[in-house]
C-alpha positions as CSV (number, residue, x, y, z in Angstrom):
1,M,-81.7,93.6,264.7
2,V,-80.4,92.0,261.5
3,K,-76.9,92.5,260.3
4,I,-75.7,90.9,257.0
5,Y,-72.1,90.5,256.1
6,T,-71.6,90.8,252.4
7,T,-69.2,91.4,249.5
8,Q,-70.0,93.4,246.3
9,T,-69.8,90.2,244.1
10,C,-71.8,87.8,246.2
11,P,-75.0,86.6,244.4
12,Y,-76.4,84.9,247.6
13,C,-75.9,88.2,249.5
14,V,-78.2,89.9,246.9
15,M,-80.7,87.1,247.3
16,A,-80.7,87.4,251.1
17,K,-81.1,91.2,250.9
18,D,-84.0,90.9,248.4
19,Y,-85.6,88.3,250.7
20,F,-85.4,90.7,253.7
21,K,-86.9,93.5,251.6
22,S,-89.8,91.2,250.4
23,K,-90.5,90.3,254.1
24,G,-90.2,93.9,255.3
25,V,-87.2,93.1,257.4
26,Q,-84.8,96.0,258.1
27,Y,-81.2,95.2,258.1
28,E,-77.7,96.6,258.4
29,E,-75.3,95.6,255.6
30,V,-71.6,95.3,256.3
31,D,-69.3,94.9,253.3
32,V,-66.4,92.8,254.5
33,S,-64.4,93.5,251.3
34,A,-64.2,97.1,252.3
35,S,-63.2,96.8,256.0
36,E,-60.6,94.8,257.8
37,T,-62.5,95.4,261.0
38,A,-65.7,94.0,259.5
39,R,-63.8,90.9,258.2
40,E,-62.5,90.3,261.8
41,E,-66.0,90.7,263.2
42,L,-67.3,88.2,260.5
43,I,-64.7,85.6,261.4
44,K,-65.3,86.0,265.2
45,K,-69.0,85.4,264.7
46,S,-69.0,82.7,262.1
47,H,-65.5,81.1,262.4
48,Q,-65.2,81.4,258.6
49,M,-64.7,83.9,255.8
50,G,-67.6,83.0,253.4
51,V,-70.6,85.3,252.9
52,P,-73.3,86.0,253.4
53,V,-73.3,85.6,257.2
54,I,-76.5,86.9,258.8
55,D,-76.7,87.9,262.5
56,A,-80.4,87.7,263.2
57,N,-81.0,88.8,266.8
58,G,-77.9,86.9,267.8
59,A,-78.5,83.8,265.7
60,I,-75.7,83.3,263.3
61,I,-76.7,82.0,259.9
62,V,-74.1,81.1,257.4
63,G,-75.3,81.3,253.8
64,F,-78.7,82.2,252.4
65,N,-80.9,79.8,254.3
66,R,-84.6,80.9,254.2
67,T,-85.7,78.3,256.8
68,E,-83.1,79.4,259.3
69,I,-83.7,83.1,258.6
70,D,-87.5,82.6,259.1
71,K,-86.9,80.6,262.3
72,A,-84.5,83.3,263.8
73,L,-86.9,86.1,262.9
74,G,-90.1,84.4,263.7
75,L,-91.5,84.7,260.2
């Protein structure tokens, strides 16, 4: 299960989602700008407020880091 925390204006979030699509990875997107609950969940998982934050099977990846994403997903 992949969950990506995003905002509407984040270019790296778009890059990460495009990367997931190119690899056939299904994901759940959570827009933290639209939900206080989502922001609290983001902070609890990553200890920061920057996006994207990717939860890939429990591995927390801050930012769009292809190497870490591939490692967490076994790609």
